[in-house]
LOFI-780717 format. One record per residue: z, x, y of N, C-alpha, C, O in turn; residue number from 1; residue in one letter. Coordinates in steps of 0.001 Angstrom, whole numbers. Layout:
// residues N
{npz = Z; npx = X; npy = Y; capz = Z; capx = X; capy = Y; cpz = Z; cpx = X; cpy = Y; opz = Z; opx = X; opy = Y; i = NUM; aa = a}
...
***
This chain:
// residues 110
{npz = 96652; npx = -14097; npy = 91144; capz = 95355; capx = -14065; capy = 91171; cpz = 94755; cpx = -15371; cpy = 91111; opz = 95295; opx = -16302; opy = 90514; i = 1; aa = x}
{npz = 93499; npx = -15482; npy = 91796; capz = 92751; capx = -16504; capy = 92090; cpz = 91262; cpx = -16366; cpy = 91495; opz = 90462; opx = -15437; opy = 91597; i = 2; aa = x}
{npz = 91171; npx = -17517; npy = 90887; capz = 89779; capx = -17638; capy = 90046; cpz = 88790; cpx = -18640; cpy = 90561; opz = 88958; opx = -19813; opy = 90228; i = 3; aa = x}
{npz = 87890; npx = -18360; npy = 91248; capz = 87170; capx = -19443; capy = 91627; cpz = 86124; cpx = -20233; cpy = 90813; opz = 85195; opx = -19741; opy = 90173; i = 4; aa = x}
{npz = 86463; npx = -21679; npy = 90956; capz = 85625; capx = -22401; capy = 89894; cpz = 84425; cpx = -22929; cpy = 90670; opz = 83283; opx = -22851; opy = 90216; i = 5; aa = x}
{npz = 84696; npx = -23434; npy = 91778; capz = 83446; capx = -23949; capy = 92378; cpz = 83774; cpx = -23749; cpy = 93986; opz = 84896; opx = -23593; opy = 94466; i = 6; aa = x}
{npz = 82690; npx = -23785; npy = 94602; capz = 82542; capx = -23432; capy = 96087; cpz = 82441; cpx = -21942; cpy = 96360; opz = 82133; opx = -21183; opy = 95440; i = 7; aa = x}
{npz = 82734; npx = -21401; npy = 97828; capz = 82481; capx = -20101; capy = 98147; cpz = 83662; cpx = -19823; cpy = 99308; opz = 83900; opx = -20655; opy = 100183; i = 8; aa = x}
{npz = 84383; npx = -18521; npy = 99197; capz = 85102; capx = -17995; capy = 99873; cpz = 84530; cpx = -16510; cpy = 100567; opz = 83702; opx = -15821; opy = 99971; i = 9; aa = x}
{npz = 85025; npx = -16176; npy = 101741; capz = 84797; capx = -14858; capy = 102318; cpz = 86127; cpx = -14102; cpy = 102095; opz = 87207; opx = -14505; opy = 102525; i = 10; aa = x}
{npz = 85967; npx = -13094; npy = 101461; capz = 87149; capx = -12156; capy = 101399; cpz = 86900; cpx = -10893; cpy = 102197; opz = 85908; opx = -10188; opy = 102010; i = 11; aa = x}
{npz = 87895; npx = -10621; npy = 103147; capz = 87753; capx = -9447; capy = 104097; cpz = 89027; cpx = -8747; cpy = 103856; opz = 90075; opx = -9344; opy = 103609; i = 12; aa = x}
{npz = 88890; npx = -7220; npy = 103950; capz = 90049; capx = -6278; capy = 104103; cpz = 89743; cpx = -5103; cpy = 104973; opz = 88588; opx = -4687; opy = 105058; i = 13; aa = x}
{npz = 90688; npx = -4577; npy = 105593; capz = 90659; capx = -3494; capy = 106255; cpz = 90872; cpx = -2329; cpy = 105155; opz = 91797; opx = -2195; opy = 104353; i = 14; aa = x}
{npz = 89757; npx = -1549; npy = 105364; capz = 89970; capx = -431; capy = 104435; cpz = 90639; cpx = 994; cpy = 105100; opz = 90755; opx = 1106; opy = 106320; i = 15; aa = x}
{npz = 91017; npx = 1945; npy = 104264; capz = 91734; capx = 3193; capy = 104964; cpz = 91246; cpx = 3758; cpy = 106024; opz = 91973; opx = 4312; opy = 106848; i = 16; aa = x}
{npz = 89870; npx = 3683; npy = 106144; capz = 89316; capx = 4441; capy = 107410; cpz = 89112; cpx = 3449; cpy = 108436; opz = 88285; opx = 3689; opy = 109316; i = 17; aa = x}
{npz = 89799; npx = 2292; npy = 108441; capz = 89665; capx = 1521; capy = 109456; cpz = 88295; cpx = 407; cpy = 109588; opz = 88156; opx = -418; opy = 110492; i = 18; aa = x}
{npz = 87457; npx = 610; npy = 108563; capz = 86354; capx = -259; capy = 108394; cpz = 86722; cpx = -1740; cpy = 107643; opz = 87407; opx = -1903; opy = 106633; i = 19; aa = x}
{npz = 86148; npx = -2597; npy = 108339; capz = 86553; capx = -4057; capy = 107841; cpz = 85304; cpx = -4250; cpy = 106678; opz = 84114; opx = -4011; opy = 106885; i = 20; aa = x}
{npz = 85840; npx = -4692; npy = 105541; capz = 84774; capx = -4897; capy = 104527; cpz = 84901; cpx = -6296; cpy = 104167; opz = 86008; opx = -6810; opy = 104008; i = 21; aa = x}
{npz = 83876; npx = -6899; npy = 104038; capz = 83716; capx = -8334; capy = 103501; cpz = 82865; cpx = -8421; cpy = 102348; opz = 82031; opx = -7557; opy = 102074; i = 22; aa = x}
{npz = 83098; npx = -9613; npy = 101570; capz = 82308; capx = -9978; capy = 100615; cpz = 82475; cpx = -11286; cpy = 100232; opz = 83575; opx = -11790; opy = 100454; i = 23; aa = x}
{npz = 81418; npx = -12100; npy = 99580; capz = 81493; capx = -13490; capy = 99406; cpz = 81980; cpx = -13676; cpy = 97885; opz = 81546; opx = -12927; opy = 97010; i = 24; aa = x}
{npz = 82846; npx = -14644; npy = 97619; capz = 83211; capx = -14859; capy = 96389; cpz = 82912; cpx = -16126; cpy = 95896; opz = 83290; opx = -17077; opy = 96578; i = 25; aa = x}
{npz = 82303; npx = -16350; npy = 94835; capz = 81708; capx = -17636; capy = 94394; cpz = 82169; cpx = -18103; cpy = 92909; opz = 83039; opx = -17454; opy = 92329; i = 26; aa = x}
{npz = 81677; npx = -19039; npy = 92408; capz = 82229; capx = -19458; capy = 91112; cpz = 82068; cpx = -18406; cpy = 89753; opz = 80969; opx = -18085; opy = 89299; i = 27; aa = x}
{npz = 83099; npx = -18040; npy = 89320; capz = 83222; capx = -16902; capy = 88274; cpz = 83927; cpx = -15766; cpy = 89008; opz = 84473; opx = -14963; opy = 88252; i = 28; aa = x}
{npz = 84031; npx = -15532; npy = 90248; capz = 84604; capx = -14506; capy = 90818; cpz = 86063; cpx = -14607; cpy = 90721; opz = 86563; opx = -15588; opy = 90171; i = 29; aa = x}
{npz = 86886; npx = -13538; npy = 91279; capz = 88200; capx = -13565; capy = 91452; cpz = 88671; cpx = -12864; cpy = 92579; opz = 87879; opx = -12238; opy = 93283; i = 30; aa = x}
{npz = 90182; npx = -12912; npy = 92886; capz = 90483; capx = -11958; capy = 93805; cpz = 92108; cpx = -11859; cpy = 93374; opz = 92664; opx = -12792; opy = 92796; i = 31; aa = x}
{npz = 92694; npx = -10794; npy = 93677; capz = 93949; capx = -10530; capy = 93340; cpz = 94146; cpx = -9550; cpy = 92314; opz = 95235; opx = -9501; opy = 91742; i = 32; aa = x}
{npz = 93094; npx = -8661; npy = 91976; capz = 93168; capx = -7635; capy = 90965; cpz = 94235; cpx = -6730; cpy = 91078; opz = 94546; opx = -6107; opy = 90063; i = 33; aa = x}
{npz = 94999; npx = -6495; npy = 92358; capz = 95930; capx = -5651; capy = 92452; cpz = 97158; cpx = -6181; cpy = 91498; opz = 97981; opx = -5405; opy = 91012; i = 34; aa = x}
{npz = 97173; npx = -7389; npy = 91322; capz = 98323; capx = -7879; capy = 90348; cpz = 98274; cpx = -7251; cpy = 89065; opz = 99296; opx = -6832; opy = 88521; i = 35; aa = x}
{npz = 96944; npx = -7152; npy = 88466; capz = 96624; capx = -6570; capy = 87366; cpz = 96870; cpx = -5122; cpy = 86971; opz = 97239; opx = -4599; opy = 85919; i = 36; aa = x}
{npz = 96501; npx = -4596; npy = 88317; capz = 96905; capx = -3003; capy = 88257; cpz = 98598; cpx = -2879; cpy = 88113; opz = 99224; opx = -2158; opy = 87336; i = 37; aa = x}
{npz = 99066; npx = -3730; npy = 89023; capz = 100735; capx = -3706; capy = 89013; cpz = 101226; cpx = -4000; cpy = 87573; opz = 102072; opx = -3201; opy = 87172; i = 38; aa = x}
{npz = 100925; npx = -4825; npy = 86852; capz = 101397; capx = -5088; capy = 85468; cpz = 101146; cpx = -4144; cpy = 84624; opz = 102058; opx = -3911; opy = 83831; i = 39; aa = x}
{npz = 100013; npx = -3397; npy = 84515; capz = 99625; capx = -2448; capy = 83593; cpz = 100167; cpx = -948; cpy = 83973; opz = 99988; opx = -1; opy = 83206; i = 40; aa = x}
{npz = 100774; npx = -834; npy = 85092; capz = 101191; capx = 457; capy = 85543; cpz = 102499; cpx = 936; cpy = 84695; opz = 103395; opx = 153; opy = 84381; i = 41; aa = x}
{npz = 102496; npx = 2151; npy = 84406; capz = 103738; capx = 2484; capy = 83601; cpz = 104176; cpx = 3929; cpy = 84177; opz = 103328; opx = 4820; opy = 84238; i = 42; aa = x}
{npz = 105459; npx = 4148; npy = 84586; capz = 106507; capx = 3084; capy = 84372; cpz = 106246; cpx = 1988; cpy = 85177; opz = 105631; opx = 2136; opy = 86233; i = 43; aa = x}
{npz = 106759; npx = 583; npy = 84694; capz = 106681; capx = -377; capy = 85514; cpz = 107359; cpx = -585; cpy = 86634; opz = 108528; opx = -216; opy = 86518; i = 44; aa = x}
{npz = 107070; npx = -1072; npy = 87772; capz = 107875; capx = -1110; capy = 88850; cpz = 107813; cpx = -2661; cpy = 89340; opz = 106733; opx = -3241; opy = 89457; i = 45; aa = x}
{npz = 109146; npx = -3326; npy = 89637; capz = 109422; capx = -4567; capy = 89558; cpz = 108873; cpx = -5254; cpy = 91158; opz = 108431; opx = -6395; opy = 91290; i = 46; aa = x}
{npz = 109019; npx = -4358; npy = 92139; capz = 108076; capx = -4573; capy = 93318; cpz = 106942; cpx = -5207; cpy = 93349; opz = 106044; opx = -4518; opy = 92865; i = 47; aa = x}
{npz = 106549; npx = -6379; npy = 93766; capz = 105212; capx = -6795; capy = 93806; cpz = 104067; cpx = -5894; cpy = 94787; opz = 104415; opx = -5297; opy = 95805; i = 48; aa = x}
{npz = 103090; npx = -5914; npy = 94430; capz = 101976; capx = -5285; capy = 95497; cpz = 101842; cpx = -6136; cpy = 96488; opz = 102207; opx = -7304; opy = 96349; i = 49; aa = x}
{npz = 101278; npx = -5662; npy = 97679; capz = 100787; capx = -6385; capy = 98843; cpz = 99418; cpx = -6558; cpy = 98502; opz = 98800; opx = -5773; opy = 97783; i = 50; aa = x}
{npz = 98874; npx = -7731; npy = 99090; capz = 97525; capx = -7826; capy = 98902; cpz = 96884; cpx = -7769; cpy = 100334; opz = 97296; opx = -8332; opy = 101348; i = 51; aa = x}
{npz = 95693; npx = -6894; npy = 100176; capz = 95133; capx = -6423; capy = 101608; cpz = 93939; cpx = -7252; cpy = 101976; opz = 93135; opx = -6935; opy = 102852; i = 52; aa = x}
{npz = 93877; npx = -8406; npy = 101197; capz = 92512; capx = -9270; capy = 101323; cpz = 92804; cpx = -10533; cpy = 102152; opz = 93844; opx = -11124; opy = 101862; i = 53; aa = x}
{npz = 92157; npx = -10960; npy = 102992; capz = 92167; capx = -12303; capy = 103537; cpz = 91036; cpx = -13122; cpy = 103187; opz = 89874; opx = -12735; opy = 103313; i = 54; aa = x}
{npz = 91373; npx = -14268; npy = 102742; capz = 90289; capx = -15266; capy = 102047; cpz = 90091; cpx = -16236; cpy = 102960; opz = 91131; opx = -16739; opy = 103384; i = 55; aa = x}
{npz = 88953; npx = -16707; npy = 103449; capz = 88624; capx = -17882; capy = 104129; cpz = 87701; cpx = -18786; cpy = 103487; opz = 86576; opx = -18328; opy = 103287; i = 56; aa = x}
{npz = 87937; npx = -20002; npy = 103110; capz = 86843; capx = -21079; capy = 102436; cpz = 85709; cpx = -21372; cpy = 103424; opz = 85905; opx = -21598; opy = 104618; i = 57; aa = x}
{npz = 84614; npx = -21354; npy = 102886; capz = 83323; capx = -21473; capy = 103653; cpz = 82886; cpx = -22939; cpy = 103317; opz = 81985; opx = -23498; opy = 103944; i = 58; aa = x}
{npz = 83515; npx = -23478; npy = 102382; capz = 83079; capx = -24918; capy = 101992; cpz = 84157; cpx = -25613; cpy = 101045; opz = 85075; opx = -24913; opy = 100617; i = 59; aa = x}
{npz = 84092; npx = -26825; npy = 100736; capz = 85168; capx = -27209; capy = 99693; cpz = 85176; cpx = -26267; cpy = 98659; opz = 84084; opx = -25805; opy = 98327; i = 60; aa = x}
{npz = 86305; npx = -25844; npy = 98013; capz = 86600; capx = -24981; capy = 97018; cpz = 87492; cpx = -25403; cpy = 96099; opz = 88508; opx = -26025; opy = 96407; i = 61; aa = x}
{npz = 87119; npx = -25044; npy = 94718; capz = 88170; capx = -25245; capy = 93652; cpz = 88474; cpx = -24014; cpy = 93229; opz = 87592; opx = -23155; opy = 93213; i = 62; aa = x}
{npz = 89757; npx = -23733; npy = 92823; capz = 90108; capx = -22420; capy = 92491; cpz = 91314; cpx = -22645; cpy = 91590; opz = 91967; opx = -23661; opy = 91826; i = 63; aa = x}
{npz = 91744; npx = -21795; npy = 90516; capz = 92706; capx = -21847; capy = 89583; cpz = 93599; cpx = -20415; cpy = 90031; opz = 92974; opx = -19396; opy = 90323; i = 64; aa = x}
{npz = 94602; npx = -20433; npy = 90046; capz = 95490; capx = -19557; capy = 90445; cpz = 96598; cpx = -19216; cpy = 89367; opz = 97107; opx = -20076; opy = 88649; i = 65; aa = x}
{npz = 96899; npx = -17941; npy = 89331; capz = 98089; capx = -17464; capy = 88262; cpz = 98995; cpx = -16725; cpy = 89187; opz = 98595; opx = -15990; opy = 90090; i = 66; aa = x}
{npz = 100322; npx = -16984; npy = 88883; capz = 101166; capx = -16260; capy = 89798; cpz = 101680; cpx = -14968; cpy = 88859; opz = 101554; opx = -14799; opy = 87646; i = 67; aa = x}
{npz = 102342; npx = -14075; npy = 89933; capz = 102527; capx = -12688; capy = 89191; cpz = 103252; cpx = -12730; cpy = 87779; opz = 102898; opx = -11951; opy = 86894; i = 68; aa = x}
{npz = 104267; npx = -13645; npy = 87583; capz = 104692; capx = -13847; capy = 86389; cpz = 103847; cpx = -13980; cpy = 85266; opz = 103839; opx = -13261; opy = 84267; i = 69; aa = x}
{npz = 103046; npx = -15084; npy = 85542; capz = 101838; capx = -15386; capy = 84490; cpz = 100980; cpx = -14171; cpy = 84158; opz = 100661; opx = -13944; opy = 82991; i = 70; aa = x}
{npz = 100615; npx = -13415; npy = 85128; capz = 99799; capx = -12409; capy = 84965; cpz = 100489; cpx = -11225; cpy = 84147; opz = 99836; opx = -10502; opy = 83394; i = 71; aa = x}
{npz = 101710; npx = -11099; npy = 84331; capz = 102630; capx = -10049; capy = 83788; cpz = 102903; cpx = -10603; cpy = 82122; opz = 102855; opx = -9837; opy = 81159; i = 72; aa = x}
{npz = 103128; npx = -11750; npy = 82045; capz = 103109; capx = -12464; capy = 80786; cpz = 101842; cpx = -12193; cpy = 80067; opz = 101894; opx = -11584; opy = 78999; i = 73; aa = x}
{npz = 100819; npx = -12551; npy = 80508; capz = 99403; capx = -12298; capy = 79674; cpz = 99182; cpx = -10798; cpy = 79438; opz = 98727; opx = -10498; opy = 78334; i = 74; aa = x}
{npz = 99441; npx = -9791; npy = 80330; capz = 99276; capx = -8604; capy = 80103; cpz = 100304; cpx = -7952; cpy = 79237; opz = 99938; opx = -6920; opy = 78675; i = 75; aa = x}
{npz = 101609; npx = -8396; npy = 79012; capz = 102365; capx = -7965; capy = 78202; cpz = 102114; cpx = -8303; cpy = 76738; opz = 102385; opx = -7543; opy = 75809; i = 76; aa = x}
{npz = 101612; npx = -9420; npy = 76628; capz = 101311; capx = -10207; capy = 75414; cpz = 99847; cpx = -9791; cpy = 74741; opz = 99660; opx = -9990; opy = 73541; i = 77; aa = x}
{npz = 98945; npx = -9272; npy = 75482; capz = 97593; capx = -9096; capy = 75327; cpz = 97300; cpx = -7677; cpy = 75644; opz = 96196; opx = -7334; opy = 76067; i = 78; aa = x}
{npz = 98433; npx = -6717; npy = 75411; capz = 98074; capx = -5315; capy = 76412; cpz = 97131; cpx = -4615; cpy = 75638; opz = 96534; opx = -3731; opy = 76253; i = 79; aa = x}
{npz = 96805; npx = -4788; npy = 74333; capz = 95656; capx = -4243; capy = 73694; cpz = 94468; cpx = -4547; cpy = 74175; opz = 93594; opx = -3685; opy = 74082; i = 80; aa = x}
{npz = 94182; npx = -5696; npy = 74733; capz = 92823; capx = -6182; capy = 75542; cpz = 92653; cpx = -5201; cpy = 76854; opz = 91551; opx = -4745; opy = 77161; i = 81; aa = x}
{npz = 93660; npx = -4967; npy = 77476; capz = 93598; capx = -4533; capy = 78809; cpz = 93734; cpx = -2888; cpy = 78735; opz = 93400; opx = -2218; opy = 79713; i = 82; aa = x}
{npz = 94169; npx = -2352; npy = 77699; capz = 93866; capx = -1008; capy = 77309; cpz = 92673; cpx = -623; cpy = 77122; opz = 92423; opx = 561; opy = 77349; i = 83; aa = x}
{npz = 91862; npx = -1303; npy = 76766; capz = 90495; capx = -1104; capy = 76114; cpz = 89585; cpx = -381; cpy = 77330; opz = 89407; opx = -1013; opy = 78371; i = 84; aa = x}
{npz = 89097; npx = 771; npy = 77188; capz = 88381; capx = 1274; capy = 78335; cpz = 87182; cpx = 449; cpy = 78909; opz = 86856; opx = 489; opy = 80096; i = 85; aa = x}
{npz = 86629; npx = -214; npy = 78063; capz = 85440; capx = -999; capy = 78469; cpz = 86041; cpx = -2292; cpy = 79319; opz = 85414; opx = -2739; opy = 80280; i = 86; aa = x}
{npz = 87184; npx = -2803; npy = 78932; capz = 87646; capx = -3835; capy = 79607; cpz = 88305; cpx = -3468; cpy = 81129; opz = 88388; opx = -4309; opy = 82024; i = 87; aa = x}
{npz = 88775; npx = -2009; npy = 81265; capz = 89175; capx = -1526; capy = 82415; cpz = 87697; cpx = -1548; cpy = 83359; opz = 87567; opx = -2223; opy = 84381; i = 88; aa = x}
{npz = 86721; npx = -728; npy = 82818; capz = 85513; capx = -659; capy = 83559; cpz = 84997; cpx = -1979; cpy = 83958; opz = 84391; opx = -2026; opy = 85028; i = 89; aa = x}
{npz = 85115; npx = -2883; npy = 83385; capz = 84575; capx = -4348; capy = 83748; cpz = 85296; cpx = -4906; cpy = 84776; opz = 84764; opx = -5298; opy = 85815; i = 90; aa = x}
{npz = 86696; npx = -4978; npy = 84508; capz = 87572; capx = -5268; capy = 85734; cpz = 87368; cpx = -4645; cpy = 87086; opz = 87267; opx = -5329; opy = 88105; i = 91; aa = x}
{npz = 87310; npx = -3343; npy = 87077; capz = 86953; capx = -2434; capy = 88370; cpz = 85588; cpx = -3063; cpy = 88819; opz = 85391; opx = -3499; opy = 89953; i = 92; aa = x}
{npz = 84816; npx = -3061; npy = 87968; capz = 83179; capx = -3462; capy = 88433; cpz = 83292; cpx = -4663; cpy = 89184; opz = 82875; opx = -4723; opy = 90341; i = 93; aa = x}
{npz = 83877; npx = -5715; npy = 88551; capz = 83835; capx = -7283; capy = 89034; cpz = 84772; cpx = -7391; cpy = 90120; opz = 84762; opx = -8433; opy = 90775; i = 94; aa = x}
{npz = 85604; npx = -6445; npy = 90419; capz = 86687; capx = -6396; capy = 91429; cpz = 86169; cpx = -6496; cpy = 92730; opz = 85503; opx = -5551; opy = 93155; i = 95; aa = x}
{npz = 86389; npx = -7613; npy = 93527; capz = 85685; capx = -7829; capy = 94868; cpz = 86230; cpx = -6676; cpy = 96005; opz = 85523; opx = -6273; opy = 96930; i = 96; aa = x}
{npz = 87494; npx = -6269; npy = 95773; capz = 87956; capx = -5190; capy = 96604; cpz = 87193; cpx = -3725; cpy = 96267; opz = 86836; opx = -2976; opy = 97176; i = 97; aa = x}
{npz = 87017; npx = -3457; npy = 95029; capz = 86319; capx = -2260; capy = 94527; cpz = 85021; cpx = -2028; cpy = 94941; opz = 84511; opx = -964; opy = 95293; i = 98; aa = x}
{npz = 84334; npx = -3606; npy = 94830; capz = 82944; capx = -3666; capy = 94993; cpz = 82461; cpx = -3498; cpy = 96445; opz = 81406; opx = -2925; opy = 96718; i = 99; aa = x}
{npz = 83305; npx = -4036; npy = 97375; capz = 83073; capx = -3983; capy = 98855; cpz = 83314; cpx = -2635; cpy = 99251; opz = 82561; opx = -2144; opy = 100091; i = 100; aa = x}
{npz = 84430; npx = -1829; npy = 98685; capz = 84762; capx = -401; capy = 99210; cpz = 83570; cpx = 480; cpy = 98656; opz = 83144; opx = 1442; opy = 99295; i = 101; aa = x}
{npz = 82966; npx = 32; npy = 97219; capz = 81755; capx = 1076; capy = 96913; cpz = 80690; cpx = 986; cpy = 97879; opz = 80120; opx = 1978; opy = 98334; i = 102; aa = x}
{npz = 80381; npx = -376; npy = 98239; capz = 79192; capx = -647; capy = 99289; cpz = 79478; cpx = -128; cpy = 100534; opz = 78512; opx = 383; opy = 101101; i = 103; aa = x}
{npz = 80765; npx = -111; npy = 101250; capz = 81023; capx = 482; capy = 102345; cpz = 80830; cpx = 1964; cpy = 102144; opz = 80088; opx = 2544; opy = 102937; i = 104; aa = x}
{npz = 81376; npx = 2601; npy = 101238; capz = 81243; capx = 4077; capy = 100927; cpz = 79930; cpx = 4561; cpy = 100997; opz = 79594; opx = 5502; opy = 101716; i = 105; aa = x}
{npz = 79156; npx = 3905; npy = 100231; capz = 77469; capx = 4110; capy = 100081; cpz = 76994; cpx = 4118; cpy = 101565; opz = 76405; opx = 5076; opy = 102064; i = 106; aa = x}
{npz = 77308; npx = 2939; npy = 102243; capz = 76665; capx = 2839; capy = 103674; cpz = 77152; cpx = 4037; cpy = 104552; opz = 76314; opx = 4637; opy = 105225; i = 107; aa = x}
{npz = 78443; npx = 4409; npy = 104580; capz = 78928; capx = 5396; capy = 105364; cpz = 78246; cpx = 6721; cpy = 104923; opz = 77790; opx = 7433; opy = 105817; i = 108; aa = x}
{npz = 78148; npx = 7069; npy = 103795; capz = 77722; capx = 8514; capy = 103446; cpz = 76121; cpx = 8645; cpy = 103817; opz = 75623; opx = 9769; opy = 103769; i = 109; aa = x}
{npz = 75267; npx = 7459; npy = 104203; capz = 74051; capx = 7883; capy = 104507; cpz = 73579; cpx = 8327; cpy = 105875; opz = 72417; opx = 8703; opy = 106035; i = 110; aa = x}
***
């Protein structure tokens, strides 16, 4: 997972229907939420998920990264936080992939 501290990135991904989705990430945003879902899945599967996002820096950027093992450690030791429905809704709401998919679906349905 990548947490943006300073600067801006463009995140793009190809959605299931072939539409390219883009969003801007800035300080306080993150990418790689598929790792969080992977860690919380039961039964747990050892195979790492593939990321469907491409990140491009738009300026000098500072970010903090957690590797898969680190995210797994945090979710195992603080599982009670991640099983809370309010925390799940917040993670989905702030997920750049989910946010851009919601926007694309709203535009496509009008």
